[in-house]
C-alpha positions as CSV (number, residue, x, y, z in Angstrom):
1,M,0.0,0.0,0.0
2,E,1.1,3.6,-0.5
3,T,1.8,5.0,2.8
4,E,1.3,8.6,1.4
5,R,-2.2,7.9,0.2
6,L,-3.1,6.5,3.6
7,I,-1.8,9.4,5.2
8,E,-4.0,11.6,2.9
9,I,-7.0,9.6,3.8
10,A,-6.4,9.7,7.4
11,K,-6.0,13.2,7.2
12,L,-9.5,13.5,5.3
13,V,-11.0,11.7,8.0
14,M,-9.6,13.7,10.7
15,D,-10.9,17.0,8.9
16,F,-14.3,15.3,8.6
17,G,-14.3,14.9,12.4
18,K,-13.7,18.5,12.9
19,V,-16.9,19.5,11.0
20,N,-19.7,20.5,13.2
21,R,-23.4,20.0,11.7
22,A,-26.2,22.6,12.2
23,T,-28.0,19.8,14.2
24,K,-27.2,19.7,18.1
25,Y,-27.4,17.5,20.7
26,P,-30.2,18.3,23.3
27,D,-27.8,20.2,25.5
28,G,-27.0,22.5,22.4
29,T,-23.7,21.0,21.6
30,P,-23.1,20.6,17.8
31,E,-23.2,17.2,16.4
32,S,-20.1,16.4,14.5
33,D,-20.0,15.0,11.1
34,T,-18.2,11.6,12.3
35,T,-21.2,11.4,15.1
36,H,-23.7,11.8,12.6
37,T,-22.3,9.2,10.0
38,V,-21.7,6.5,12.7
39,M,-25.2,7.0,14.0
40,L,-26.8,7.0,10.5
41,G,-24.7,3.9,9.5
42,V,-26.0,1.8,12.6
43,I,-29.5,3.0,12.3
44,C,-29.7,2.2,8.6
45,V,-28.4,-1.3,9.0
46,Y,-30.5,-1.7,12.0
47,L,-33.8,-0.6,10.1
48,N,-32.8,-2.8,7.2
49,H,-32.8,-5.9,9.4
50,A,-35.8,-4.9,11.6
51,L,-38.1,-3.9,8.8
52,G,-36.9,-6.9,6.7
53,L,-36.1,-4.8,3.6
54,G,-33.6,-7.4,2.4
55,M,-31.0,-4.7,1.1
56,N,-27.4,-5.3,1.4
57,S,-26.5,-4.1,4.8
58,G,-22.7,-4.1,3.9
59,L,-23.3,-1.6,1.0
60,I,-25.7,0.3,3.2
61,A,-22.8,0.6,5.8
62,Q,-20.4,1.7,3.2
63,L,-22.5,4.3,1.7
64,S,-23.4,5.8,5.0
65,L,-19.6,6.2,5.7
66,V,-19.0,8.4,2.7
67,H,-22.3,10.2,2.2
68,D,-21.2,13.4,3.9
69,L,-17.3,12.8,3.3
70,H,-17.4,16.0,1.1
71,E,-18.1,18.3,4.0
72,A,-14.3,17.5,5.1
73,I,-13.4,19.8,2.4
74,C,-16.5,22.3,2.1
75,G,-18.0,22.1,5.6
76,D,-21.4,21.3,6.6
77,E,-24.2,21.3,3.7
78,M,-27.1,22.3,5.9
79,T,-30.4,21.0,4.5
80,L,-32.7,22.8,7.0
């Protein structure tokens, strides 16, 4: 593997974790993109199973990991 590429990816993910979303925790603390991403992935995989949707849970998890990754570069894309 290319060490330089791995370092670039790690930096992107670290930057991603520094992005705060418009959404907030009940105490008013902003939710981070990484917290949002993990929560979304877990909930979507759970719902796929619980509702018997029969979708590919691995693909759901992969897509949830990257759905907001662009925000590491451009910041939160607020949809409210």
